[in-house]
C-alpha positions, 0 to 999 in steps of 0.5 A: 584546429583545436576549436574544430575538434572541440565543436565536433566532440560537442556534436558527437556528445549530443547526437551519438547513438552508441550505448556508451554515449547514451549511458554518459548522457543519462548520468546528467539526470542523476541526483545524489541523495548522499553527499558523502560527507555527513547524514544531512537529509537523512533521519533515523527511525525505530532502532538504535543501530549506529550510522556514521559516514566513513570514506564517503560511505554510510556505515550501519553497525548493529547494536545487540538487542535493538529492533530493526533500524532505518536511516531514512530520507527526509524527502518523499519519492514516488516514481524514480530510478534508484542506484546504490552499492552495498557491502555487508558482513555475510551474517547480517541481514539488511535491505533498502526501503522504498515508498515506505512510511512511518506513522505514530498511529501504525504499530507505534511508528514502525517503518513499513513498506516495500523493502528490496532485500539484502540477504544474509543466508547464502543457502536462501539467496533472496537478495533483490527480492521484494519484501513488504516490511511490517505488512504483507511480508514477501511479495516477490521472492526469488522462487519466481526467478531462480536465476536471480539467486546467482546475482548477489556476491556475498562479502563483496560490493554489489550494485543495485538498480531499482525502478519504481514507476507507477505500480511497477517495481523492478530490481537488478543486482549487478546488472542481473534482473531479480524482481518484477512486481506490479503493486500499487498499495503505496504510491510514495514514501521515503527511502530507508537503509536498514540495519536488521535487528540482532540477538542481545549477544556480544557476538552480534555487536558492531556487524556492518553494512555499508552503502555508497554512490546512492543516486536517484532519477526523479525527473521523467524516470520512465524515459530511462527505464530498462527492459526485462523479460523475467516473470511479472507478479501482479498482486491485484486480487491475489493472496500473499503467502502470509495472507494464506497462512493467516486465513484470508479469503478473496471476495473478488477474483478480479475476473467475475462477479462470483460471490456477489448479487444486487441488494434486494435482488436475486442476481448481480445487476445487469447494468451499472457495474462492470468488471475489467482490468482487475477492478469492479467499478460502479458507473457514474449516473449523476450522483443519485443513490442506488438509481442505476445498478444499485448496491451489491452485496456478498452472498454470504453473511459474516459475524466477526471478521476483518475486511480489506478493500482497496478503493479508487474514487473519481473527483467529487465521488461518493460511495461506501462500504457497509457491513452487518447489512441484513436486507430486512427492511421492506420497500427500500428503494434506496441504499440498503441499511448498514454500518458504513465506512464512508468513501468520499472526495472530502474536497469536492463533495458537499456531504463532507461538510454536512453531518456533525463534526466531519462524521460524513468524511472519508473513513468515518462511520457514516453520520455517527463517528468522524475519522481522525488522523487520517492519511488520504490519497487523492482522486485517481489514486488507490486507498486501502480500507481495513475494517475489524470487527471482533466481539462487537468492537469495531475499528476503521483503518485507512492506509495503515492508520487506525482512524476510529473505533467503537463498540456496537451496542454500547450505550455510547453507540446507541446515543450516537444513533439517537442523534443521527438519521438512523434514529428514524423508525425505518432503520430500527424496524427489525432490531436496533440499528447496527446491532445485527449478529451477522450481515452482508458486506455491501459496496454502494452505488451512489451514482458516482464512478468508484472502483474496488479491488483486493477485497479480502476477508478473514473470518474469526476462528470462533465463528 
């Protein structure tokens, strides 16, 4: 009889459709990322807050005057479902980093990336919102979903659930949905437990935040995702509150070609480019340069600026972002002349092995200066380009890392031009190559499919 009962229990565990049974079955897919005994698998970055293990709980304690501290997983996570419980002193701010990174080249190694908020101000109540640490600041504050402000219980244990699947990041606090964000700037990174900075005051010494029951699903997390109906915020081709405050402007609205035209044309190309799914995409046409739709340029010209562009390449693709493009060359039937932030599949396109010292690889100042120390996401994933130009000093950044800098018009720059293809007379028919006072921004048609979005520019105040 006992054997029959045992068999029936096994069958019930496999076939039961009751939510309670399903919940129990799902637990077998969880992996603990904190062993309850020590901090094995974790590493501290940035500040000097104290992290210890007490009663199977990670305890973070403040050190007055320390910058933000982060206890980070050694493992990198892309798509996942994360759950944890947290309790803290009311006056201490905290958060949990997801898909976050730290590079020596970016703000001296400062941790940056998505942070799920654990707020310290009851009157604000932003716990469960999504903040972009050391980058764009608030991406999903709870003004988008005021009901979520009631979820967090100050002074008590709170249970968080975070689902990061593809570009979707959704958050629940104590079973109540608080955030529903679509953003694909960073596809993967570590998880980090934050102890926020506090003033250099003895009253702020040893404030505590505690975490326990930290577990994750990484194997097919979409299978266990949770439905939600709260407002979704998609950051594609939109300015954050911080960007608006800083003076950024959109150059692409995600819906139209407004503000752009074909190079050497009066209107936008009738073929070769398409706008759909919040992207502007140049079509594949056999890898020939400017032979189908042709390059496109901004209607306006720019002097000093900062330019952001997200780009996604296909396998073996070639393209570029050019700046200080004047369109003054006569009879040009190829790509318009200008300084170029190279876009390339370094692995599969032969141009990566041409030029000198890698100066035709992705992020390089094409045919002039090679990009170094770069982080590159593969074909099919988005990369983030940033070009800064101020008083002729130019920097190229790729995925938050500075990869080169130079001074336009310097003797060193002119010597590089003399060694490049830009020494040819046609590139200097109106002025020295790359030294125009102002010019258009250009997206290149090199005959390969490449998509662009989040094209933003900030014009210097002295312009």
